[in-house]
C-alpha positions in Angstrom: -16.3 9.9 -12.5 -14.3 6.6 -12.6 -15.3 3.5 -14.5 -13.9 0.0 -14.9 -13.5 0.7 -18.5 -12.8 3.5 -20.8 -15.9 5.8 -20.9 -17.9 6.1 -24.2 -16.8 9.2 -26.3 -20.1 11.1 -25.5 -19.6 10.9 -21.8 -18.5 14.1 -19.8 -14.8 15.0 -19.8 -14.4 14.1 -16.2 -15.3 10.4 -16.7 -12.2 8.2 -17.0 -11.1 4.6 -16.4 -10.0 4.0 -12.9 -6.2 3.3 -12.8 -6.5 -0.2 -11.4 -3.1 -1.3 -12.6 -1.3 1.5 -10.8 -3.2 0.8 -7.6 -2.3 -3.0 -7.9 1.3 -2.4 -8.7 1.6 -0.1 -5.6 -0.4 -2.2 -3.2 -0.7 -5.6 -4.8 -3.9 -7.1 -6.3 -5.0 -9.8 -3.8 -6.8 -7.8 -1.1 -9.5 -5.3 -2.1 -12.8 -5.2 -0.4 -14.3 -1.8 -0.9 -14.7 1.3 -3.0 -13.3 3.6 -0.3 -10.1 1.5 -0.3 -9.6 2.1 -4.0 -10.2 5.8 -3.4 -7.7 5.9 -0.6 -5.1 4.2 -2.7 -5.7 6.5 -5.6 -5.4 9.6 -3.3 -2.0 8.3 -2.2 -0.9 7.6 -5.8 -1.9 11.3 -6.6 0.5 12.4 -4.0 -1.9 13.3 -1.2 -0.4 13.1 2.2 -3.1 14.8 4.3 -6.3 12.7 3.9 -9.7 13.3 5.7 -11.9 10.4 5.8 -15.5 11.3 6.5 -18.9 9.9 5.7 -18.1 6.2 5.9 -18.0 4.1 9.0 -17.9 0.5 7.7 -19.9 -0.4 10.8 -22.9 -2.3 9.4 -22.6 -6.1 9.8 -21.5 -6.8 6.2 -19.3 -3.7 6.0 -17.6 -4.6 9.3 -17.0 -8.2 8.3 -16.1 -7.8 4.6 -14.8 -4.3 4.1 -13.4 -2.7 7.2 -10.4 -5.1 7.9 -8.9 -4.4 4.4 -9.6 -0.6 4.7 -7.9 -0.5 8.0 -4.9 -2.5 6.7 -4.5 -0.1 3.9 -4.6 2.9 6.3 -1.9 1.1 8.3 0.2 0.5 5.3 0.0 4.2 4.3 0.8 5.5 7.8 3.8 3.2 8.2 5.3 1.8 11.4 5.7 5.0 13.4 2.4 6.7 14.2 1.4 9.4 16.6 -2.3 10.2 17.4 -3.9 13.3 18.6 -7.5 14.6 18.7 -8.3 17.9 17.1 -11.7 19.6 16.3 -13.6 16.4 16.7 -11.2 14.2 14.7 -8.6 11.6 15.6 -5.5 12.5 13.7 -2.9 9.8 12.8 0.3 11.1 11.7 3.0 8.7 10.1 4.2 8.7 6.5 0.9 10.4 5.7 -1.7 12.0 8.0 -5.2 10.4 8.2 -8.0 12.3 9.8 -11.1 10.3 11.0 -14.1 11.6 13.0 -13.8 10.7 16.7 -17.2 8.9 16.4 -16.1 6.4 13.6 -15.3 2.9 14.6 -12.5 2.8 12.0 -9.1 2.4 13.7 -11.0 2.3 17.0 -11.6 -0.3 19.7 -13.6 0.1 22.9 -11.0 -1.4 25.2 -7.4 -2.6 25.4 -7.6 -6.4 24.9 -5.9 -8.3 27.7 -5.4 -5.2 29.8 -8.9 -3.8 30.2 -12.4 -5.4 30.7 -14.7 -5.5 27.8 -17.3 -2.9 28.6 -20.9 -4.0 28.8 -23.0 -2.6 26.0 -25.7 -0.2 27.1 -29.2 -1.7 27.3 -31.0 -1.7 24.0 -34.6 -3.1 23.6 -33.9 -4.1 20.0 -30.8 -6.1 20.9 -32.7 -7.8 23.7 -35.6 -8.5 21.3 -33.2 -9.8 18.7 -31.7 -12.4 21.2 -35.1 -13.5 22.2 -36.3 -13.8 18.7 -33.2 -15.8 17.6 -33.6 -18.1 20.6 -37.3 -18.7 19.6 -36.5 -19.1 15.9 -33.7 -21.6 16.6 -36.1 -23.7 18.8 -38.7 -23.7 16.1 -36.3 -24.7 13.4 -35.1 -27.6 15.6 -38.8 -28.6 16.0 -39.3 -28.4 12.2 -36.3 -30.6 11.6 -38.0 -33.5 13.3 -41.6 -32.6 12.5 -43.6 -35.8 12.0 -44.1 -36.6 8.3 -47.6 -35.8 7.0 -48.4 -33.5 10.0 -49.5 -29.9 9.0 -46.7 -27.5 9.7 -48.4 -24.3 8.2 -48.7 -22.5 11.6 -45.1 -23.3 12.5 -43.8 -22.0 9.0 -46.0 -18.8 9.4 -44.5 -18.2 12.9 -41.0 -18.8 11.4 -41.8 -16.1 8.8 -43.0 -13.7 11.5 -39.9 -14.3 13.5 -37.7 -13.6 10.5 -39.5 -10.2 9.9 -39.0 -9.3 13.6 -35.3 -10.3 13.3 -34.8 -8.1 10.2 -36.6 -5.1 11.9 -34.4 -5.4 14.9 -31.3 -5.5 12.7 -32.5 -2.3 10.8 -33.3 -0.6 14.1 -29.9 -1.5 15.6 -28.1 -0.1 12.4 -30.1 3.0 12.5 -29.2 3.6 16.2 -25.6 2.9 15.4 -25.5 5.4 12.5 -27.4 8.1 14.7 -24.7 7.6 17.4 -21.9 7.9 14.9 -23.2 11.0 13.3 -24.3 12.7 16.5 -20.9 14.5 17.1 -20.8 15.7 13.5 -24.4 16.8 13.6 -23.7 18.7 16.9 -20.7 20.5 15.2 -22.9 21.4 12.2 -25.7 22.7 14.5 -28.2 19.9 13.6 
Protein backbone atom coordinates (compact mmCIF):
# COMPACT_ATOMS: atom_id res chain seq x y z
CA UNK A 1 0.00 0.00 0.00
CA UNK A 2 1.52 3.28 -1.08
CA UNK A 3 0.76 6.66 0.44
CA UNK A 4 1.82 10.20 -0.32
CA UNK A 5 3.39 10.50 3.14
CA UNK A 6 5.04 8.09 5.56
CA UNK A 7 2.37 5.83 7.08
CA UNK A 8 1.54 6.07 10.78
CA UNK A 9 3.39 3.57 12.99
CA UNK A 10 0.29 1.49 13.62
CA UNK A 11 -0.30 0.81 9.89
CA UNK A 12 0.51 -2.61 8.37
CA UNK A 13 4.13 -3.33 7.41
CA UNK A 14 3.29 -3.28 3.70
CA UNK A 15 2.24 0.41 3.88
CA UNK A 16 4.93 2.78 2.72
CA UNK A 17 5.47 6.18 1.17
CA UNK A 18 5.44 6.20 -2.64
CA UNK A 19 8.95 6.92 -4.03
CA UNK A 20 7.84 10.03 -5.92
CA UNK A 21 11.31 11.59 -5.94
CA UNK A 22 12.82 8.53 -7.68
CA UNK A 23 9.99 8.53 -10.24
CA UNK A 24 10.49 12.22 -10.94
CA UNK A 25 14.24 11.83 -11.16
CA UNK A 26 13.88 9.06 -13.75
CA UNK A 27 11.05 10.55 -15.82
CA UNK A 28 10.74 14.24 -14.91
CA UNK A 29 8.11 15.86 -12.75
CA UNK A 30 6.04 17.83 -15.26
CA UNK A 31 3.73 15.27 -16.87
CA UNK A 32 1.81 12.90 -14.59
CA UNK A 33 -1.89 12.30 -15.14
CA UNK A 34 -2.87 8.98 -13.56
CA UNK A 35 -2.22 6.40 -10.87
CA UNK A 36 -1.45 3.70 -13.48
CA UNK A 37 1.38 5.90 -14.80
CA UNK A 38 2.97 6.06 -11.37
CA UNK A 39 2.57 2.28 -11.03
CA UNK A 40 4.18 1.67 -14.43
CA UNK A 41 7.10 3.97 -13.62
CA UNK A 42 7.62 2.28 -10.27
CA UNK A 43 7.57 -1.19 -11.88
CA UNK A 44 10.32 -0.06 -14.25
CA UNK A 45 12.33 1.45 -11.38
CA UNK A 46 12.06 -1.88 -9.55
CA UNK A 47 13.65 -3.61 -12.55
CA UNK A 48 10.64 -5.17 -14.24
CA UNK A 49 11.10 -5.53 -17.99
CA UNK A 50 8.07 -7.74 -18.77
CA UNK A 51 4.95 -5.78 -17.82
CA UNK A 52 1.36 -6.95 -18.35
CA UNK A 53 -1.22 -4.15 -18.11
CA UNK A 54 -4.79 -5.37 -17.59
CA UNK A 55 -7.92 -4.03 -15.97
CA UNK A 56 -7.57 -0.45 -17.18
CA UNK A 57 -8.58 0.98 -20.52
CA UNK A 58 -8.52 4.75 -20.00
CA UNK A 59 -11.45 4.91 -22.39
CA UNK A 60 -14.10 6.95 -20.59
CA UNK A 61 -14.29 10.53 -21.77
CA UNK A 62 -12.31 12.04 -18.88
CA UNK A 63 -9.75 9.22 -18.82
CA UNK A 64 -9.31 9.38 -22.57
CA UNK A 65 -8.75 13.14 -22.54
CA UNK A 66 -6.86 13.59 -19.28
CA UNK A 67 -4.99 10.38 -18.51
CA UNK A 68 -4.42 8.22 -21.57
CA UNK A 69 -2.04 10.50 -23.53
CA UNK A 70 0.44 10.63 -20.65
CA UNK A 71 0.13 6.89 -19.97
CA UNK A 72 0.80 6.07 -23.63
CA UNK A 73 3.69 8.54 -23.64
CA UNK A 74 5.26 6.75 -20.68
CA UNK A 75 4.80 3.35 -22.34
CA UNK A 76 6.52 4.71 -25.45
CA UNK A 77 9.40 6.07 -23.39
CA UNK A 78 9.86 2.70 -21.71
CA UNK A 79 9.70 0.77 -24.99
CA UNK A 80 12.23 3.02 -26.72
CA UNK A 81 12.58 3.78 -30.43
CA UNK A 82 12.71 0.22 -31.79
CA UNK A 83 9.55 -1.77 -31.16
CA UNK A 84 8.13 -4.98 -32.56
CA UNK A 85 4.53 -6.04 -32.09
CA UNK A 86 2.93 -9.47 -31.99
CA UNK A 87 -0.37 -10.95 -30.89
CA UNK A 88 -0.28 -13.82 -28.39
CA UNK A 89 -3.03 -15.41 -26.29
CA UNK A 90 -5.42 -12.45 -26.63
CA UNK A 91 -2.72 -9.83 -25.96
CA UNK A 92 -0.84 -7.34 -28.09
CA UNK A 93 2.80 -7.66 -27.08
CA UNK A 94 5.13 -4.72 -27.68
CA UNK A 95 8.81 -5.57 -27.39
CA UNK A 96 11.45 -2.89 -27.11
CA UNK A 97 13.69 -1.97 -24.19
CA UNK A 98 10.91 -3.59 -22.12
CA UNK A 99 7.98 -5.81 -23.09
CA UNK A 100 4.49 -4.44 -22.59
CA UNK A 101 1.50 -6.79 -22.76
CA UNK A 102 -1.94 -5.25 -23.38
CA UNK A 103 -5.27 -7.03 -23.97
CA UNK A 104 -6.17 -6.95 -27.67
CA UNK A 105 -9.44 -5.25 -26.75
CA UNK A 106 -7.93 -2.26 -24.92
CA UNK A 107 -7.81 1.04 -26.79
CA UNK A 108 -4.42 1.82 -25.20
CA UNK A 109 -1.75 2.01 -27.94
CA UNK A 110 -4.45 1.35 -30.50
CA UNK A 111 -6.19 3.29 -33.23
CA UNK A 112 -8.95 2.10 -35.54
CA UNK A 113 -7.34 3.17 -38.79
CA UNK A 114 -4.13 4.48 -40.28
CA UNK A 115 -4.49 8.26 -40.52
CA UNK A 116 -4.07 9.64 -44.05
CA UNK A 117 -3.79 6.13 -45.53
CA UNK A 118 -7.10 4.55 -44.56
CA UNK A 119 -10.64 5.87 -44.32
CA UNK A 120 -12.02 6.45 -40.88
CA UNK A 121 -14.49 3.62 -40.24
CA UNK A 122 -18.11 4.49 -39.59
CA UNK A 123 -19.11 3.69 -36.01
CA UNK A 124 -21.72 0.94 -35.74
CA UNK A 125 -25.26 2.20 -35.20
CA UNK A 126 -26.02 2.85 -31.58
CA UNK A 127 -29.41 4.11 -30.34
CA UNK A 128 -27.82 5.87 -27.35
CA UNK A 129 -25.35 7.75 -29.56
CA UNK A 130 -28.21 8.79 -31.85
CA UNK A 131 -30.35 9.84 -28.87
CA UNK A 132 -27.42 11.81 -27.46
CA UNK A 133 -27.03 13.74 -30.73
CA UNK A 134 -30.75 14.54 -30.89
CA UNK A 135 -30.81 15.56 -27.23
CA UNK A 136 -27.75 17.79 -27.59
CA UNK A 137 -29.28 19.49 -30.62
CA UNK A 138 -32.58 20.12 -28.77
CA UNK A 139 -30.75 21.27 -25.65
CA UNK A 140 -28.60 23.74 -27.61
CA UNK A 141 -31.69 25.17 -29.35
CA UNK A 142 -33.41 25.59 -25.97
CA UNK A 143 -30.35 27.28 -24.45
CA UNK A 144 -30.27 29.71 -27.40
CA UNK A 145 -33.95 30.51 -26.75
CA UNK A 146 -33.33 31.02 -23.03
CA UNK A 147 -30.51 33.47 -23.76
CA UNK A 148 -32.93 35.81 -25.54
CA UNK A 149 -35.97 34.97 -23.38
CA UNK A 150 -38.12 38.07 -22.87
CA UNK A 151 -37.61 39.65 -19.46
CA UNK A 152 -40.46 38.98 -17.07
CA UNK A 153 -41.88 36.08 -19.10
CA UNK A 154 -42.22 32.76 -17.22
CA UNK A 155 -39.52 30.28 -18.25
CA UNK A 156 -40.31 27.54 -15.72
CA UNK A 157 -41.40 25.05 -18.41
CA UNK A 158 -38.30 25.71 -20.52
CA UNK A 159 -36.01 25.23 -17.50
CA UNK A 160 -37.78 21.98 -16.57
CA UNK A 161 -37.33 20.76 -20.15
CA UNK A 162 -33.64 21.71 -19.97
CA UNK A 163 -33.27 19.65 -16.77
CA UNK A 164 -34.99 16.65 -18.42
CA UNK A 165 -32.65 16.93 -21.41
CA UNK A 166 -29.64 17.02 -19.08
CA UNK A 167 -30.84 13.80 -17.41
CA UNK A 168 -31.33 12.12 -20.80
CA UNK A 169 -27.86 13.27 -21.85
CA UNK A 170 -26.30 11.86 -18.68
CA UNK A 171 -28.14 8.56 -19.13
CA UNK A 172 -26.94 8.28 -22.73
CA UNK A 173 -23.34 8.92 -21.64
CA UNK A 174 -23.62 6.23 -18.96
CA UNK A 175 -25.13 3.72 -21.39
CA UNK A 176 -22.42 4.42 -23.97
CA UNK A 177 -19.71 3.95 -21.31
CA UNK A 178 -21.27 0.66 -20.20
CA UNK A 179 -21.45 -0.56 -23.79
CA UNK A 180 -17.81 0.42 -24.39
CA UNK A 181 -16.68 -1.36 -21.24
CA UNK A 182 -18.68 -4.48 -22.09
CA UNK A 183 -17.12 -4.50 -25.56
CA UNK A 184 -13.62 -4.13 -24.12
CA UNK A 185 -14.07 -6.91 -21.57
CA UNK A 186 -15.89 -9.36 -23.88
CA UNK A 187 -12.70 -11.07 -25.17
CA UNK A 188 -11.32 -11.40 -21.63
CA UNK A 189 -14.63 -12.82 -20.34
CA UNK A 190 -14.71 -15.24 -23.27
CA UNK A 191 -11.25 -16.52 -22.32
CA UNK A 192 -12.32 -16.84 -18.68
CA UNK A 193 -15.49 -18.67 -19.69
CA UNK A 194 -17.87 -15.90 -18.54
